[in-house]
N, CA and C of each residue as an Amber inpcrd file, in Angstrom:
protein
   690
 101.4320000  86.0820000  94.8900000 102.7280000  86.8340000  94.8340000
 102.6280000  88.1820000  94.6190000 103.2870000  88.6910000  95.5120000
 103.4450000  90.3320000  96.2390000 104.3240000  91.2010000  95.2620000
 104.2560000  92.2530000  94.4630000 105.1720000  93.1030000  93.7580000
 106.0100000  93.8180000  94.9220000 107.1290000  94.4980000  94.3490000
 108.0300000  95.1900000  95.4130000 107.6840000  96.0990000  96.5110000
 107.6780000  95.4940000  97.4980000 107.2790000  96.2970000  98.9590000
 107.8040000  97.6950000  99.0900000 109.4210000  97.6230000  98.7090000
 110.0580000  98.5960000  99.2880000 110.0640000  99.3760000 100.4600000
 109.5630000  98.5280000 101.6430000 109.5930000  99.3280000 102.8640000
 108.5100000 100.0260000 102.8340000 107.4360000  99.5500000 102.1470000
 106.1370000 100.1970000 102.5150000 105.3690000  99.1760000 103.6570000
 105.3350000  98.9820000 104.7160000 104.9640000  98.4950000 105.7300000
 103.1610000  98.3020000 105.5840000 102.6550000  99.8330000 106.1430000
 100.8210000 100.1270000 105.7040000 100.5900000  99.9550000 104.5230000
 101.1490000  99.9490000 103.3330000 100.5210000  99.3170000 102.1900000
 100.6240000  97.8810000 102.1290000 101.7370000  96.9050000 102.4810000
 101.5690000  95.7570000 102.4040000 100.4760000  95.4740000 103.5650000
 100.1750000  96.0870000 104.8460000  99.7490000  95.3780000 105.8250000
  97.9240000  95.2380000 105.1860000  97.7670000  96.5960000 104.4440000
  96.5700000  96.9310000 103.9720000  96.2170000  96.1230000 102.7350000
  97.0480000  95.6370000 101.8230000  96.9720000  94.4850000 101.1750000
  96.6420000  93.2520000 101.5040000  97.4450000  92.7180000 102.6800000
  97.5140000  91.1820000 103.0430000  95.8040000  91.4020000 103.9040000
  94.9570000  92.6420000 104.1460000  93.7380000  92.3360000 104.8120000
  92.9670000  92.2220000 103.9540000  93.0380000  92.6160000 102.7410000
  92.1100000  92.7020000 101.4120000  92.3300000  91.0610000 101.1030000
  93.5410000  90.4860000 101.1750000  93.7500000  88.9180000 100.4400000
  93.2420000  88.0360000 101.4430000  93.2470000  88.6880000 102.6780000
  92.2710000  87.6230000 103.9510000  93.0260000  86.2570000 103.7400000
  94.4250000  86.0560000 104.1050000  95.0460000  84.9990000 103.7880000
  94.6980000  83.7390000 104.9550000  95.0160000  82.5780000 104.6120000
  94.6920000  81.4870000 105.4960000  95.6910000  80.7030000 105.4420000
  96.0420000  79.7170000 106.2140000  97.0170000  78.9490000 106.2870000
  97.3800000  77.9330000 105.0170000  96.4030000  77.9480000 104.5450000
  96.1790000  77.0510000 103.1800000  97.2040000  77.2220000 102.0260000
  97.4800000  79.2410000 102.0730000  97.8390000  79.9870000 101.1090000
  99.0340000  80.0340000 101.3760000  99.7780000  80.0570000 100.2400000
 101.3150000  80.3860000 100.0420000 101.4060000  81.8210000  99.4080000
 102.7680000  82.3520000  99.9560000 103.0640000  84.1570000 100.4870000
 103.9620000  83.9910000  99.3400000 104.0620000  84.6110000  98.3160000
 105.8610000  84.7590000  97.7170000 106.0800000  85.9120000  97.2140000
 107.0110000  86.7360000  97.3580000 107.4450000  88.0450000  97.4340000
 108.4190000  88.1710000  95.7700000 108.3700000  89.1260000  95.0800000
 109.3140000  89.0120000  94.0140000 110.5200000  90.3380000  94.3960000
 110.7690000  90.1780000  95.8510000 112.0850000  91.0330000  95.7980000
 112.1730000  91.9910000  96.0830000 113.0540000  93.1770000  96.2960000
 113.1140000  94.4710000  96.7080000 111.9690000  94.7490000  98.1920000
 112.4470000  94.0720000  98.9160000 111.6350000  94.0260000 100.4040000
 111.7860000  95.6100000 100.9320000 112.8980000  95.7590000 100.5670000
 113.6390000  96.8660000 101.6410000 114.1020000  97.9800000 100.7010000
 114.2090000  99.3680000 101.5630000 115.1240000 100.6120000 101.0410000
 114.2840000 101.4800000 100.0450000 114.1390000 102.9210000 100.5980000
 113.1870000 104.0620000  99.8290000 111.9800000 104.2910000 100.7080000
 111.4510000 103.0540000 101.0360000 109.9700000 103.3460000 102.0760000
 110.3610000 103.4780000 103.2230000 109.3390000 103.8410000 104.2720000
 109.6090000 104.3910000 105.2500000 109.6730000 103.0280000 106.5790000
 109.4340000 101.7990000 106.2960000 109.5480000 101.0890000 107.1330000
 110.1440000  99.6680000 107.0090000 111.4540000  99.6620000 106.3760000
 112.0310000  98.6590000 105.5970000 112.2040000  97.2800000 106.6430000
 112.5120000  97.8270000 108.1640000 112.7360000  96.9210000 109.2380000
 111.3410000  96.2990000 109.4780000 110.0430000  96.5670000 109.4380000
 108.9280000  96.5250000 110.0770000 108.4180000  95.4970000 108.3210000
 108.8520000  95.5160000 107.3450000 108.3840000  94.7520000 106.4260000
 109.2460000  93.2860000 106.1020000 110.5220000  92.9320000 106.6330000
 111.6550000  92.2000000 107.0590000 110.7220000  91.2310000 107.9260000
 110.3560000  91.8690000 108.7680000 110.0040000  91.4860000 110.2060000
 108.1680000  90.5210000 109.8930000 107.3220000  91.5870000 108.9350000
 106.1310000  90.7230000 108.6890000 106.7590000  89.7010000 107.6690000
 107.3970000  89.7730000 107.0940000 107.6330000  88.4160000 106.0570000
 108.1460000  87.3850000 106.8310000 108.7910000  87.3650000 108.0280000
 109.5590000  86.3160000 108.8780000 107.7910000  86.0390000 109.5480000
 107.1950000  86.8200000 110.1030000 106.2460000  86.4350000 110.7000000
 104.8860000  85.6970000 109.9460000 105.0880000  86.0310000 108.7660000
 103.8950000  85.1780000 107.5370000 104.5850000  83.8070000 107.0860000
 105.8670000  83.5800000 107.3210000 106.2780000  82.6110000 106.8060000
 106.5940000  82.6790000 105.2040000 106.6710000  83.7630000 105.0600000
 106.5000000  83.8220000 103.6330000 108.1000000  83.7190000 102.7970000
 108.0260000  83.4560000 101.6110000 109.2150000  83.2040000 100.8170000
 109.3460000  84.3930000  99.9750000 110.5280000  84.7150000  99.4870000
 110.8630000  86.0340000  98.5140000 111.9980000  85.7450000  97.4180000
 112.0840000  86.1320000  96.4020000 113.1830000  86.1800000  95.7120000
 114.2450000  86.9160000  96.2140000 115.5320000  87.4940000  95.6060000
 116.3090000  88.0600000  96.1280000 116.3880000  89.5330000  95.0330000
 115.9610000  90.5360000  95.4820000 116.0680000  92.1690000  94.7260000
 117.4310000  92.4400000  94.4560000 117.7080000  93.5550000  93.6330000
 118.4040000  94.5510000  93.5390000 118.8900000  95.3760000  94.6560000
 117.9200000  95.5650000  95.3700000 118.3610000  96.4610000  96.7310000
 118.8100000  95.4910000  97.9700000 118.4630000  94.3940000  97.7940000
 118.9320000  93.4000000  99.0620000 120.4870000  93.0230000  98.3480000
 120.2540000  92.8470000  96.9070000 121.8730000  92.3760000  96.9510000
 122.7300000  93.3300000  97.1170000 122.1480000  95.3670000  96.7410000
 123.2820000  96.2210000  97.2510000 123.7590000  96.0080000  98.7150000
 122.4200000  95.8230000  99.4220000 123.0510000  96.0690000 100.6660000
 123.9430000  94.9730000 101.2620000 123.7100000  94.0680000 100.7760000
 124.6930000  92.6010000 100.7080000 126.0550000  92.9070000 100.5410000
 126.1150000  93.5570000  99.3940000 127.4860000  93.9200000  99.0400000
 128.2440000  95.1330000  99.4940000 127.3520000  96.1480000  99.9100000
 128.0460000  96.9890000 101.0680000 128.1380000  96.5810000 102.2260000
 127.4710000  95.7350000 102.7680000 127.9980000  94.9160000 104.0710000
 129.6290000  94.2130000 103.7920000 129.9150000  93.5490000 102.5170000
 130.9060000  92.3290000 102.8380000 131.8730000  93.8360000 102.0970000
 131.8430000  94.6750000 101.7020000 132.7790000  95.5410000 101.1750000
 133.6740000  96.5120000 102.7070000 132.5640000  96.7730000 103.4050000
 132.7720000  97.0620000 104.5740000 133.4940000  96.3440000 105.5430000
 133.0820000  95.0780000 105.6420000 134.0850000  93.9140000 106.2920000
 135.3330000  93.8410000 105.4230000 135.5090000  94.0020000 104.4760000
 136.6840000  93.8610000 103.7200000 137.3740000  95.0700000 103.6800000
 136.8240000  96.1380000 104.1110000 137.5130000  97.6570000 104.1910000
 137.8750000  98.0300000 102.6170000 136.6310000  97.4700000 102.0470000
 136.8580000  97.7930000 100.2600000 135.6530000  98.8820000  99.9320000
 135.9550000  99.4270000  99.0650000 134.6930000 100.9070000  98.0620000
 133.5810000 100.3700000  98.3130000 132.3320000 100.7020000  99.1340000
 131.2420000 100.0100000  98.7370000 130.6100000 100.3180000  97.3540000
 129.4040000  99.5750000  96.7550000 128.8370000 100.1530000  96.0170000
 128.3040000 101.4410000  95.9910000 127.5730000 102.2220000  95.0820000
 126.8260000 103.0960000  95.0720000 125.4860000 102.9630000  96.0150000
 125.4830000 103.9910000  97.1020000 124.1740000 104.0010000  97.9970000
 123.7600000 105.0050000  97.8150000 122.2090000 104.6580000  98.4200000
 121.6190000 105.7460000  98.4550000 121.3170000 106.1690000 100.0310000
 120.6010000 107.3590000 100.2370000 120.4530000 107.5110000 102.0910000
 119.7000000 106.2150000 102.7200000 118.3940000 105.7200000 102.0830000
 118.0510000 104.7210000 102.5130000 119.0130000 103.2750000 103.1040000
 119.8010000 103.1270000 101.9620000 120.7890000 102.1390000 102.4570000
 121.5940000 102.1790000 103.3110000 122.1540000 103.4920000 103.3510000
 123.1280000 103.6410000 104.2320000 122.6660000 103.6920000 105.8580000
 121.0220000 104.4470000 105.6680000 120.8830000 103.7900000 107.1470000
 120.1320000 102.1940000 107.3670000 119.9650000 101.8750000 106.1170000
 120.0380000 100.4320000 106.5430000 120.9920000  99.6090000 106.9820000
 121.9830000  99.8820000 106.8630000 123.3300000  99.3060000 106.6880000
 123.2780000  99.5770000 108.5980000 123.5180000 100.5790000 109.1330000
 123.3590000 100.7280000 110.7600000 122.1230000 100.0870000 111.3730000
 120.9590000  99.9940000 110.6990000 119.8390000  99.1980000 111.3040000
 119.3440000  97.9230000 111.6410000 120.2310000  97.1490000 110.4110000
 119.7120000  95.7560000 110.6540000 120.4650000  95.1390000 111.3600000
 119.2100000  93.9880000 112.1730000 120.0070000  93.4760000 112.4270000
 120.7660000  91.6880000 112.1120000 121.1770000  90.8720000 112.8960000
 121.8580000  89.8360000 112.6970000 120.5360000  88.5860000 111.7070000
 119.5100000  89.1760000 112.4190000 117.9800000  88.1530000 112.2910000
 117.7610000  88.6890000 110.6480000 118.0840000  89.9410000 110.7430000
 117.6780000  90.5100000 109.2870000 118.7560000  90.4470000 108.1250000
 119.8110000  90.3060000 108.2820000 120.8770000  90.1030000 107.7760000
 120.7900000  88.2760000 106.8840000 120.7190000  87.9360000 108.3010000
 120.5130000  86.3840000 108.0310000 119.0950000  86.1040000 106.8300000
 118.3200000  86.7030000 106.8840000 116.8680000  86.7150000 105.9430000
 117.4060000  87.3370000 104.8070000 118.1320000  88.3260000 104.7740000
 118.3560000  88.7090000 103.3780000 118.9430000  87.7990000 102.7570000
 120.4120000  86.9270000 102.8430000 121.2670000  86.1680000 102.7810000
 120.8280000  85.0280000 102.0860000 119.4480000  84.4360000 103.1040000
 119.0730000  83.2000000 102.2770000 118.1030000  83.5380000 101.3470000
 118.0220000  84.7880000 100.7330000 116.8460000  85.0060000  99.5810000
 117.6460000  84.1380000  98.0030000 116.7610000  83.2500000  97.5170000
 117.4790000  82.7590000  95.9750000 117.0360000  83.7290000  95.0530000
 118.0760000  83.1250000  94.1380000 117.9190000  84.3010000  92.5480000
 116.1260000  83.8940000  91.8170000 115.8510000  82.4170000  92.4890000
 114.7680000  81.8600000  91.7460000 113.6030000  81.4210000  92.3750000
 112.6340000  81.1770000  92.5050000 111.7060000  80.5460000  93.2140000
 110.6330000  79.7100000  92.0370000 110.6650000  78.4680000  92.1630000
 109.5430000  77.7590000  90.8040000 108.3970000  77.3820000  91.6610000
 107.4540000  77.4690000  91.1410000 106.2190000  77.1000000  91.3860000
 105.6890000  76.3030000  90.2660000 106.1400000  74.5620000  90.5600000
 105.9180000  73.7890000  89.3940000 104.2980000  73.4140000  88.7480000
 103.5850000  73.5070000  90.2590000 101.9910000  73.5190000  90.0590000
 101.5540000  74.4450000  89.0350000 101.9820000  75.7770000  89.2500000
 101.6700000  76.9220000  88.3300000 102.1180000  76.9230000  86.9900000
 103.2700000  76.6790000  86.6380000 104.4600000  76.4810000  85.4670000
 104.7100000  77.7340000  85.7470000 105.2610000  78.3910000  86.9870000
 105.6680000  79.9770000  86.7940000 107.1540000  79.7570000  87.8080000
 107.8930000  80.3980000  87.2280000 108.9110000  80.8240000  87.8650000
 108.7860000  82.3850000  88.2070000 109.8430000  82.9210000  89.4740000
 109.3920000  83.8630000  90.2470000 111.0590000  84.3940000  90.3070000
 111.2550000  85.7150000  89.3850000 112.8690000  86.2900000  89.7440000
 112.4150000  87.7760000  89.8920000 113.5220000  88.4640000  89.9320000
 113.2280000  89.8790000  90.2660000 113.2260000  91.0150000  89.2790000
 114.2900000  90.9240000  88.3710000 113.7080000  91.5050000  87.2960000
 113.7230000  90.9970000  86.0630000 113.7650000  89.7180000  85.8510000
 113.5500000  89.0270000  84.0590000 114.9800000  88.0020000  84.2240000
 114.6010000  87.4930000  82.3430000 115.4540000  86.3540000  82.1470000
 115.9060000  87.1290000  80.6740000 116.5750000  86.6080000  80.0870000
 117.3640000  86.7330000  78.7000000 116.7000000  85.7030000  77.8580000
 115.5650000  85.7880000  76.8890000 115.5610000  84.7700000  75.7440000
 116.5410000  84.0020000  75.5450000 116.2820000  82.7690000  75.2770000
 117.1170000  81.4810000  74.9040000 118.5160000  81.2130000  75.8030000
 118.4300000  81.6490000  76.8500000 119.2840000  81.1070000  77.8070000
 118.6840000  80.2280000  79.1400000 119.5410000  79.1860000  79.2120000
 118.9860000  78.6120000  80.0430000 119.3380000  78.9300000  81.5490000
 118.6870000  78.8330000  82.6780000 118.4290000  79.4780000  83.6350000
 120.1050000  79.2780000  84.3750000 120.6810000  78.4240000  84.2760000
 121.6550000  78.1690000  84.7350000 123.2760000  78.9500000  84.1130000
 122.6840000  79.6150000  82.9360000 123.6950000  80.4290000  82.2140000
 123.4140000  81.9190000  82.0290000 122.1910000  82.3360000  82.7220000
 121.7590000  83.6440000  82.9620000 123.0230000  84.6060000  83.9830000
 123.1040000  85.8500000  83.2820000 123.8000000  86.2250000  84.4350000
 123.1970000  86.8270000  85.5510000 123.2610000  86.2860000  86.8480000
 123.1100000  87.0250000  88.1840000 122.8640000  88.1080000  88.2620000
 123.3220000  88.9980000  88.0150000 123.1250000  90.3050000  87.9260000
 122.1440000  90.8510000  87.2010000 122.1390000  90.2430000  85.7810000
 120.8090000  90.9130000  84.6660000 119.6370000  89.9010000  85.2340000
 119.4450000  88.8750000  85.8740000 118.4740000  88.0450000  86.4610000
 117.7700000  89.5540000  87.3750000 118.2700000  90.2150000  88.2490000
 117.8210000  91.1650000  89.3560000 117.7640000  92.4440000  88.5990000
 118.3410000  92.8770000  87.3290000 118.5960000  94.1780000  86.8380000
 117.5370000  94.4770000  85.4790000 117.4050000  93.4810000  84.8880000
 116.8080000  93.4600000  83.9010000 115.7120000  94.2300000  83.4940000
 115.0190000  95.4010000  82.3590000 114.5690000  95.9290000  82.4580000
 113.7710000  95.6440000  80.8380000 114.6200000  95.7580000  79.7170000
 114.7520000  95.6100000  78.4440000 115.5010000  94.5270000  77.6560000
 114.8340000  94.6520000  76.5520000 115.9780000  93.9550000  75.7760000
 116.2020000  94.3300000  74.1570000 117.0490000  94.2980000  73.7030000
 117.1480000  95.0790000  72.5450000 116.7680000  94.0820000  71.1120000
 116.7180000  94.6770000  69.8880000 115.9700000  93.7290000  68.6850000
 117.1300000  92.5290000  68.4910000 118.2250000  92.8130000  68.7660000
 119.4910000  91.9560000  68.3920000 119.6500000  90.9350000  69.9590000
 119.0630000  91.0690000  70.7320000 118.8740000  90.2520000  71.9640000
 119.6770000  90.7290000  73.0550000 120.1340000  92.0440000  73.0130000
 121.1260000  92.7290000  74.1820000 120.3220000  92.8410000  75.5880000
 120.3450000  92.2430000  76.6600000 119.8260000  92.8280000  77.6380000
 120.2090000  94.3560000  78.2700000 119.4980000  94.8170000  79.0610000
 119.7600000  96.3520000  79.5080000 118.7210000  96.3440000  80.7980000
 119.6610000  97.0130000  81.7530000 118.5810000  97.4390000  82.7220000
 118.3280000  98.8140000  82.5150000 118.4300000  99.6330000  81.7820000
 117.7210000 100.8490000  81.4850000 116.6700000 100.5980000  80.6740000
 115.7080000 101.5410000  80.8760000 114.3290000 101.4610000  79.8830000
 114.7150000 101.1140000  78.5120000 113.2550000 100.5780000  77.4930000
 113.5320000 100.3480000  76.5080000 112.6760000  99.0370000  76.3150000
 112.6990000  98.1610000  74.6890000 111.6190000  97.4910000  74.6350000
 111.8680000  96.1870000  75.6240000 110.2480000  96.0200000  76.1920000
 110.2650000  95.0650000  77.2520000 110.8440000  93.8070000  76.9340000
 111.8370000  93.0460000  77.9220000 112.0800000  91.8520000  77.8400000
 110.7250000  90.7700000  77.6790000 109.9120000  91.0520000  78.7340000
 109.0640000  90.2420000  79.0850000 108.0880000  89.6680000  77.7850000
 107.7770000  91.1650000  76.6790000 107.2830000  90.9390000  75.5400000
 108.0240000  89.6710000  74.3830000 109.3320000  89.5600000  74.9610000
 110.0550000  88.5950000  73.8990000 109.7250000  87.2810000  74.6220000
 109.7960000  87.0380000  75.9030000 109.9550000  85.9460000  76.5490000
 108.9930000  85.0560000  76.1990000 109.0460000  83.7890000  75.5610000
 108.0460000  82.7670000  74.5930000 107.4600000  81.7170000  75.9100000
 108.3340000  81.4900000  76.8330000 107.8290000  80.3730000  77.5800000
 108.5200000  79.2320000  76.9200000 107.7130000  78.0680000  77.4710000
 107.5950000  77.9520000  79.1220000 108.7820000  78.0530000  79.7870000
 108.8650000  78.5280000  81.2770000 107.7060000  78.9240000  81.8800000
 107.1520000  80.1410000  81.9160000 106.1320000  80.9560000  82.5740000
 105.4600000  81.5750000  82.8990000 106.5310000  82.1940000  84.0410000
 107.0900000  83.5110000  83.7220000 107.8970000  84.0870000  84.5490000
 106.8070000  85.1390000  85.2470000 106.8910000  85.5680000  86.7600000
 106.2110000  86.5400000  87.8120000 107.4830000  87.1190000  88.0660000
 107.6200000  88.5540000  87.8880000 108.8120000  89.5030000  88.2430000
 108.7550000  91.0820000  88.5660000 109.2900000  91.8490000  89.2930000
 108.9460000  92.9040000  89.4510000 109.8400000  93.9570000  89.1490000
 110.8030000  94.8570000  89.6300000 111.5710000  95.5920000  89.5190000
 111.1940000  96.5940000  88.5310000 111.1470000  96.5980000  87.7240000
 110.8060000  97.8570000  86.4070000 108.6340000  98.4450000  86.9150000
 109.4600000  99.3060000  87.8430000 108.1110000 100.1910000  88.3370000
 107.2430000 100.7280000  87.3630000 105.9760000 100.1840000  87.2700000
 105.4480000 101.0550000  86.0780000 104.0180000 101.3540000  86.7970000
 102.9700000 102.1050000  86.0880000 101.4570000 102.4270000  86.7910000
 100.9360000 101.1600000  86.9240000 100.8800000 100.3620000  85.6760000
 100.0010000  98.9710000  85.6390000 100.9930000  98.2550000  85.2580000
 100.1530000  96.7110000  85.7240000 101.3400000  95.6500000  85.7130000
 101.5010000  95.4690000  84.0500000 102.5110000  94.4550000  84.1810000
 102.6820000  94.2880000  82.5970000 102.2680000  92.8740000  82.2580000
 101.3080000  92.6570000  81.4500000 100.6160000  91.2930000  80.8540000
 100.8580000  91.0920000  79.7620000 102.0910000  90.2910000  79.7770000
 102.5830000  89.7290000  78.4640000 102.0600000  88.1120000  78.3480000
 102.2140000  87.4220000  77.4260000 101.6170000  86.2250000  77.1320000
 102.4580000  85.1490000  77.8920000 103.8670000  85.4620000  78.4040000
 104.5230000  84.1060000  79.0920000 104.9780000  85.0270000  80.3590000
 104.7430000  86.3240000  80.6190000 105.3490000  87.1120000  81.6870000
 104.6500000  87.8420000  82.5100000 104.6730000  88.1900000  83.7060000
 103.7650000  89.3130000  84.1730000 104.8780000  89.8640000  85.2950000
 104.4640000  91.1330000  84.9370000 105.3800000  92.2640000  85.9460000
 104.0680000  92.9860000  87.0030000 104.7100000  92.6190000  88.2460000
 103.6060000  92.9400000  89.5570000 104.4170000  94.0680000  90.0710000
 105.3840000  94.6750000  89.2830000 105.9880000  96.2730000  90.3560000
 105.6330000  97.3010000  89.9340000 104.2040000  97.6250000  90.9810000
 102.9040000  98.4060000  90.1910000 103.4460000  99.9300000  91.2170000
 104.7720000 100.3070000  91.4780000 105.8470000 101.8320000  91.8420000
 104.6570000 101.9310000  93.3050000 104.8900000 101.1250000  94.0730000
 104.0870000 101.6740000  94.8750000 104.7120000 102.5150000  95.9170000
 105.7070000 102.6720000  95.9820000 107.0390000 103.3360000  96.8350000
 107.0120000 104.7400000  95.8830000 106.3090000 104.9510000  94.8050000
 106.6470000 105.9620000  94.1490000 105.0240000 107.0580000  94.1810000
 103.9750000 106.1810000  95.0150000 102.8820000 106.6090000  95.7400000
 101.5980000 106.2750000  94.3370000 102.0380000 104.9770000  94.1400000
 100.9580000 104.1850000  92.9360000 100.4490000 103.4030000  93.5900000
 100.7770000 102.0100000  93.5050000 100.2440000 101.3270000  93.8340000
 100.8120000  99.7630000  94.4090000 100.4120000  99.1250000  95.3180000
 100.8700000  97.4710000  95.8580000  99.9040000  96.2660000  95.2960000
 101.1580000  95.5380000  94.3330000  99.8940000  94.6050000  93.4790000
  99.9640000  93.2150000  94.0460000  99.2810000  92.4300000  93.9000000
  99.0640000  91.2490000  94.5010000  98.7540000  89.9220000  93.2200000
  99.6480000  89.1780000  92.5890000  98.8240000  87.9400000  91.8450000
  98.1600000  86.6700000  92.5910000  96.8820000  86.4990000  92.1480000
  96.7730000  85.4190000  93.2040000  95.9220000  84.2230000  92.3700000
  96.6700000  83.3930000  92.3070000  96.0510000  82.0870000  91.8620000
  95.3940000  80.9280000  92.4940000  94.4110000  80.5170000  92.1460000
  94.1270000  79.1180000  93.2340000  94.8850000  77.8380000  92.7460000
  95.3690000  77.0080000  93.7930000  96.2110000  75.8480000  93.6510000
  95.8940000  75.2170000  92.3840000  97.1670000  74.5770000  91.7880000
  96.8260000  74.0010000  90.6060000  96.8790000  74.4840000  89.5880000
  96.2860000  76.2310000  89.0950000  96.1430000  76.6370000  88.0880000
  96.8980000  77.1440000  87.3870000  97.1360000  76.8120000  85.9260000
  98.0230000  77.8250000  85.1850000  97.3240000  79.3610000  85.0200000
  98.5610000  80.4880000  85.1580000  98.2760000  81.6680000  84.9160000
  97.4710000  81.8150000  83.5010000  96.3700000  82.5420000  83.6530000
  95.4120000  82.8080000  82.7320000  96.0690000  83.5860000  81.6130000
  95.2100000  83.8400000  80.6100000  96.0970000  84.6640000  79.2980000
  95.7140000  86.2540000  79.6720000  96.6530000  86.9590000  79.2090000
  96.3640000  88.2990000  79.4010000  95.2320000  88.9430000  79.3910000
  94.2890000  88.7130000  78.6740000  92.7260000  89.2980000  78.8830000
  92.1810000  89.0700000  80.1520000  91.9960000  87.9030000  80.4820000
  91.7840000  87.1710000  81.9690000  92.6140000  87.5110000  83.1440000
  93.5890000  87.9960000  83.1220000  94.6750000  88.1950000  83.9970000
  94.2770000  88.9660000  85.1870000  93.8660000  90.3880000  84.7780000
  93.3210000  91.0610000  85.6960000  92.7420000  90.8550000  87.1080000
  91.5960000  89.8060000  86.4720000  90.6740000  89.1590000  87.6520000
  91.4050000  88.5140000  88.4770000  92.7290000  87.9980000  88.3860000
  93.4350000  87.5190000  89.1390000  94.5100000  88.9780000  90.1790000
  94.6140000  89.9920000  90.1640000  95.2850000  90.7710000  90.3180000
  94.2780000  91.5930000  91.5240000  95.2590000  91.8770000  92.4240000
  94.2200000  92.8510000  93.7690000  95.5290000  93.8060000  94.1240000
  94.8400000  94.9130000  94.0490000  95.7620000  95.9630000  94.3890000
  95.3540000  97.1370000  95.5860000  96.4950000  97.5010000  95.8700000
  96.1320000  98.8240000  97.0330000  96.5630000 100.3940000  96.6430000
  96.1800000 101.6200000  96.7780000  96.8370000 102.8480000  96.5880000
  98.3900000 102.9710000  97.4080000  99.0810000 103.6690000  96.8300000
 100.1290000 104.0680000  98.1470000  99.2720000 105.1060000  98.8690000
  99.9900000 104.7690000 100.4070000  99.3700000 106.4000000 100.8920000
 100.2830000 107.1930000 100.6050000 101.2340000 107.4500000  99.9280000
 102.3140000 108.5370000  99.9910000 103.0900000 108.0970000  98.7030000
 103.6920000 109.3030000  98.2960000 104.7700000 108.9050000  97.4360000
 106.1480000 109.1880000  98.4130000 106.6880000 107.9400000  98.3760000
 107.7200000 107.9290000  99.7890000 109.1100000 108.2270000  99.0300000
 109.3850000 108.1130000  97.5620000 110.8090000 108.8080000  96.4080000
 110.2710000 108.8690000  95.3890000 110.7550000 109.8890000  94.8340000
 110.8040000 110.0970000  93.6540000 111.4580000 109.3040000  92.5400000
 110.7730000 108.7260000  91.7580000 111.1960000 108.0590000  90.7000000
 112.0280000 109.0180000  89.7050000 111.9870000 109.9770000  89.4040000
 112.9620000 110.7780000  88.4430000 112.0650000 110.7350000  87.0730000
 112.4790000 109.9340000  86.2940000 111.6740000 110.0250000  84.8950000
 110.3260000 109.9040000  84.9460000 109.4700000 110.1920000  84.2180000
 108.0120000 109.9010000  84.1160000 107.7300000 108.4500000  83.9500000
 106.8360000 108.0200000  85.2070000 106.3020000 106.4390000  84.7920000
 105.4030000 106.5010000  83.5400000 105.5600000 105.1420000  83.1720000
 104.6330000 104.7160000  82.1180000 103.7560000 104.5480000  82.6970000
């Protein structure tokens, strides 16, 4: 399972070299394959070449929403320059790839759900707000979810299942008892991280989980995070 790539193809290829995948391995991304980094088209192509799977991230959602708005001659969602550029660069094969991305991938043999942002504790998946599944970062003491920074939702998640997610860029992985965040801010100059589990094994406890992580350093800071990375 690989964290948010966001167009960082060189770092993805470096990480793949370290992982030394074989035909027996399954490769899954946590979304945000594209935007802000230097080579989103190359990342999409690499994912297709590898036969890998990914859930949908908020950047893929934004692109799809912008394309639909353009087709309907409606006002698009707020776009960054990298989104504007991708709207003109993506080909039908790329759009079909984005449209095929699910909200969740389940790995029953590991007891894992993979989503992009996270989940609100105490709500069945079919009742979760899809927007919040791709955007949640925090949750208040009274259970109110938010896309803004605050008390981490993963610390409140009790499982099962164990949830692997991205979206909330941080210098270090989030290692909660029942949730693991692997967006380690590659596009902002930090690391691209993979979580590697042998077939049929459950998620290790937080104290042992670092042994299951493989990371490579970003070659550049391709985007400015804005607030200080935690």
